[in-house]
N, C-alpha and C positions, 0 to 999 in steps of 0.2 A: 504494500500500500504506500501511496505517496503522502508525505507529510511535509509541507513547505508553505512558506508565506510568500505570495507574489506581491511586489510593490509596484503599483501602477500609478500613472500621473494623477488620476482622479480617485484612486482607491484609498480615500481617507474617510473614516466612518464616524466622525464626531462633529456635532452641529451646534450652531448658535441658537440660543433660546430667544434672541431678539426678534420681534415681529418684523416681517418683510413686507414692503409695500406691494400691494396688488396680489399678494399670494393668498389664495383661498384658504379658508379654515375648515377643518374637519370638525363635525359636531362631537359633543362629548360621547354620545352613544357609539360612534364609530371608532374613536381612539381607544375607548375602554374595551370594545369588542376586539380590536386588533391586539391589545395588550393581553387580554384573557386568552386569546387564541395562541399567542406566543408562549404564554405561561404553560398552557396545556402541552404544546409541542415540545418545549424543553423538558418537561417532566416525563413525557412519553419516550423521547428519543435520545436526549443527551445523557450519555452513559456516565459522565463525571459530575453531574449536577450536585451531588452530595459528597464529593471527594474531599472538599475542604470546609464545608459547612453542613451542619445537621439539617434534616428535613424541616425542623421547626425554625431554624435560623433562616433558611432560604424562603420559607413561607413569609416570615417577617419582612425580609428584603423585598419580596414581590409586593407585599401589601404597602410598604413604604412608597415604592415608585408608583403604584397604581393610584395612591391617594393624591398624587400630583396632577392627575388627569381629571380635574374638576372644572375645566372651562374649555371652550373650543380652542383648537390649536392649528397652526399651520403645520405642514409636514415637517419643516425644520425644527419647530418647537417640540413636536412629538419625538423626533429623532434625538433631540437633546435629552429627553427623559430615558429613552432606550439606551443611549450612549452611557448614561450613568449606571444603568442596571447591568449591562453585559460584563463589565470588569468584576462585578461581584461574583460571577460564576468562576472566575480565576482560571479561565481557559484561553491561552494565548492564541489559539487557532480560530476563535470566533471572529467572523467577519460579516459585518452588516453591509449590505449593498443598498445604496440610496435609490430613490425613485428617479425616473428619467429626467424630470425637470431639474432636480438638484445636480445630477451629473452634468447636465448642460450648463448650469450656472457655474459650476466649478471649472469646467473646461474653458469658459469664456471670461472668467474673473481676472482682474488685474491684481496680482498678488504681491506680497512683500518681496522685493527683489534681492533678498539676502538669504544665504544658507548659513545656518548657525550650528554650533555644537554646545552641549552643556558641559561645563567644568565645575563640578560641585553645584553651587547655587547661582552660577554665572552663565551668561550666554556669550559665546565668543564667535566673532565673524569668521567663517571659513571661506566663503566666496561672496564677492559683490557681483550680482548678476545683472546690474545695469550695464548698458552698452558704453556709458561714458563718465559716470561719476567716479572721481578719484579721491574723494574725501574719506569715504568708508573703506577701510582696507582689512584684509585678513589679519587676524591676531588682535584686533581691537575688541574691547568689551562693549557689548550693547547695554546701554543704561536705560533707554526707554524707546517705545514706539508709540507715537501719538499720545504721549503721556502715560502709557501703560508700562509698568515696570516688570522686569523678569521675575521678581519675587512673587508677583501675582499670577503671571502667565504660566510659569512652569508647573505649579501645583494644580492649576485648573486643567491644563492639558493632560497631565499625567493621570488625573482622576478619571478621565474618559477613555483611557487606552487599556485594552485587555492584554494581560500577559499571564503566563503560567504561575499558579500559586501566589507567592508573595514577592516575586522577583521584580526589581525596579530597573535593572540594567537594560532589559529588552524594551521596556516602556520608553526609556530615555532614547534609545536608538530610533524607535519609531517616531517619537516626537521630533527629533532632529531632522529626519527625512521629510517630515510632513509639516514642519512648523508654519510655513507661509499659509498653507491651506487651513490649518487649525486656527490660525489667527483670523482669517476671513470668515470662517464658520462660527467660531465661538465668540469673538470679540466684536468685530465690525467688518462690514464689507467695504472697507476703505480701499481706494485706488491710488491715493497719494499718502506718503508716509514721512512724517517728521521724526527723524531718528536722532538720538543723542548717543555718542560713542566716546570711549576713552582709550587712548593708545597705551602701550606698555610703559611709557614714561609718565603717565598720569595726566596728559594733556587732553582736554575735552573738546570735541568737535560736534557741530550740529549740521545736519544735511536734510534736504527735502528730496525724496526719491519717488519717481513715478512707478506705479505697479507694473508688472509684466505678466504675460500669459505663461503658463507652464511650458508650453511648446517652444517659447523663445529663451528659456532660461540658459540652456547649455550654450547656445550660439552667442548670446550676450556675454556670458562669462568668458568665453574664449576671445572675444573682442576686447575685453577690458584689461589693460596692461597691469592693473593692480593685482590681478590673479596669477600673473606669470610664474612667480616663484613657487607658490603653493601648488599650482597645477603641475609644474615640472617635477617637483619633489614627490607629489603623490603618485604620479605616473611611474617614477623610478622605484618607489617603495612598493608599488603594487606587484611588480615582477611580471613573470610570464602570464599571458592571457589564458592559457589552457585551463580546463576545469581541474585536471590533475597534473601537476608538474613537479619535477624533481631537479634539484641542483646540488652539487657538491661544493660546499663552502670551503672546506679543506679536505685533505685526504681522509680524515677520520670523522668529519662532520657533514651530514647531509640534511637537506630540508625538503619536505614534501608539503605542497600546498593543495588542499582540497577545497575548491570554491563552493561546490554544492554536491548533493547526492542525486543529481538529475543528469543522466547522460546515457545514451544507448551503448557507449563504449566503456562504461565505468569499470566493469570487471577486467577488461583487457588493459585499461589504463593503470589500474592498481597493480595488476600482475607485472606489467612492464616496469613500474616504478620500484617495486620491491625486489624484482629480479636484479635491477641495477644496484640497488642497495646491497643485495647479497653478494654480487660479483665484486663490488668495490670494498666489501668488508668494513663498511663504516662502523664506528663504535658508538656514535651519538646521532640521533635523529630528532630534528625539530619539526613537529607536525603542526602546521598552521591551519586552524579551523575558524579563524576569525571571519565574521560576516557570512558564515555558511548557514543559510536559512533552512536547510533540511532537504528532504526528498524521499527517496525510496527506502523503506525500512531495511530490506535485505542488503542494500548497499552499505548501510551503517554497520550491520553485522559483519559484512565481508571485510570492511576496514579493520574492525576490532580483531578479526580472525588473523590478520597479518602479524599480530603480536602474541599469538597463542600457538603452543605446540601440542595441545590436547583439546578435545571437544569441550564446549562450554555452553551455557544458557545465555541467551540475549534478552528475551522477554520472559518473565516469570509466567505471566498470563495476560490475556486480552479479554475484556468483558464487554458485552453489548446489552443495553437495556431493552432494545427491541430489534427484531429482524425485518419488520414490515410496518414502519410508522404510518398511521392512518392518513396523514396529511401529505406524504411525500410522493405518492404516485410512482413507486418503484416499478421497474420492469419485472414481469413474472420470472424471467431468468435470474435476475438479481436476488429476488426473494428466495428462489430455489437454491441458489448458491449459498446464501446465508443459512438456510435451513440444513443443507447437507454439510456445511462447514462448521457447525456449532453443536454444542451439547447444552443441556439445561444446567444452569448454575443453581445449586441447592439454596443459595442465598437470594435467588431471584435473577431473572434475566438469562443471559446465555454466555457460554465460554467458547471462544474461538479455538478450533482445533487445527492441527497441521494440514488437514485437508483444504483449509482455506488460507492459512498463513504459515509459511515455513518458520517464521520468527519465534513461534512458541515451542519449537522443537530444539533438539540438540544441534549446535553449530559446529561444523568441521573446522579444524585449525587451518592456518594459512599454508600455502605451498612452500614459501620461503620465509618463515616467521623471523621477525627481528627481535633479538634478545639483548640488544645494547641499551644504552641510556636513552630514555624517551622523554622529550620535553614538548608539552602541548601548549600552543597559543590559542586563547579563546577570548571572547568578549560577549556583550549583550546581544550581538547578532548571531551568536552560535545557538541555533534554535532547532527545535523539532528533532529530526533524525540526527543532526549534528550534536545536539545536546544529549541524546541517548548514547551516542558513541563516546562522548566525553565521560558520561556517567559510568559506562562499562569499563573504559580504560582506567578510570579512577579506582573502580572496584577490583579489577583483575590484574592490574600492573602496578609497578612502583613509579609510574610516571610523575613528573613534576609539571604543575600547571601554572601558567603565567598570563596575566592580563586582568580580566575582571570576571565576575560571576557569569556563568553561562545564562543565556536568555531563556532556556527551557529547563524544566524541573529535573532534578537528579533521579527521582523515583519513577518518572514517566509522565505521560500527558494524555489528554483526550483529543483525538484527531482521527486520521484514517478516513474511512468511508463516512460520507455525510448525507443527511437528509435535507432537502431544500424546502424551507418554509417560506411561503409568500404571504405577506400581510394583506388581508383582503381589501382594505380601504386605502391605506397609505401607500400601497404598492412597493413597500420595501421588501427585501429578501434577506434571509439569514440562513447560512449553511450550518446545520446543527450536527456536531460531530458525534459519531456513533461508536467509535472504538475507544475504550478506556484502557490504555496501555500501562502495564506495570513492569518496569525494568527488573532484570534478575540481579539486583544489588542488595546489599545490606540496608536495613532501614536507615533513612537519612537522620542525621543529628537534628536538623531543623526541617520539618516537613514543609513542603511547598517552596523550597529554595533550590537553586541550581547547583551545578558543580562549582565548588569554591576554588579560587586560585591559591596556590602556595605562596605566590609572590604577586601581590596586587600592584600592577603597574599601569597607570592611566596613560592615555594618549592625549596630548595637548597640541593645540594649534601652534604654540610657540616652538615646540619640538619639530612639528612638521615643516615649519618655515625654515628650520635649520637643516632639513633633510634627515631628521633623526626619527627612527622608529624605536621608541623606548622599550616596549615589550620584547622586540627582537634583540635589542642590545642586551637586555637582561638574560635572554635565552643563550646568547653567545657567551656571555660571561660564565654562565653555569656549564655550558658545553665545553669551553676551553679549560675549565678548571681541572678536568680529568684527562686532558689530551695534550 
């Protein structure tokens, strides 16, 4: 099964509660009906609904958000309520799709022409995406946008973003990727932005920036010379473009980058990389899984197998609440596959068998397993299948982990097959995840958290401007200590 987050230009699912001119309102009866239908659908099909909260707690959460539906609302006001509810499920794979009108508005909006990163409680400029403003430069701290301060914007945006369990690193990555749209949706649909910034020396600058369409962002950024250094350094630090790549840093130190677990040639690519590793007899491997959003379950297990010389378990079990949700309209063949590939769970629902998913069975060891020193680079973008792989590597090997907490939970997640729920009146769509995965690992010290780094090393814009990849530098320090 595929488990991955796709980031699209308009795929941001958090909305402003401000009333919009000329936007029709839905009557109370319709928004309450949509909400009640969603609640029923989640209870029926979402296999991890009670993974982090008791049934009583979730009922209280549902009641709290329903109580807000006491007046007619526009679609965007209604979505604002749903955007608050969904993170309470603590499923990072939940993705709400907006109605066609909202999609059109986002596509045509003139958005904040800056890309930002969060460093603790600050927002730092990464790119100035205007075609010609030279005042705002990468590395500057953003102090305000139209008098709105980061100290107010950051917690607002993070409160509307779903992530696994209680993890914050993945939320931060998604906020950074979608900041401009989040601002437009949550705060105001401004098209001109008065920004206040501070340079590294403490000097404050003011600038007025015209908004840009998402489709113009990359082109504008390339035209603006203030981005030249950061763009060049990032391109250099990114390395080879292939999905799976290997390089030998020294005779004894190799690095393998896995960008995603989505590729028809994944098995061959991994075999080739580890065959090279075996031939060269490298003593240390730096495995880079940063920004890897996931993909095919079996690919994750195959990567872990490259460090094993005996069979092992990858998933302890996978549970389903329903194999034929009443609202989903699944194909007869899909329902039959679910029926033939599951057994009844004595505790309710169904357990997936190897007839449907190889991941719940014994996994074979790798052809050329690596037994040297393993160092894993990860961050909040290490999600889904990539987070599963880091969890199993943490459990099964003495690997060292560098960077930040993974964006996906150590003990597993709810994802895989999904049932598509369509809101009858507001025309929103939510893909409800049906597989509740439990990784074959020891119980986590902190439930609902990701794989934790042994060495927490942040990435800062100031380092990037110097061409420095701090997590990589730490990995090399540890790698060369024994070579």
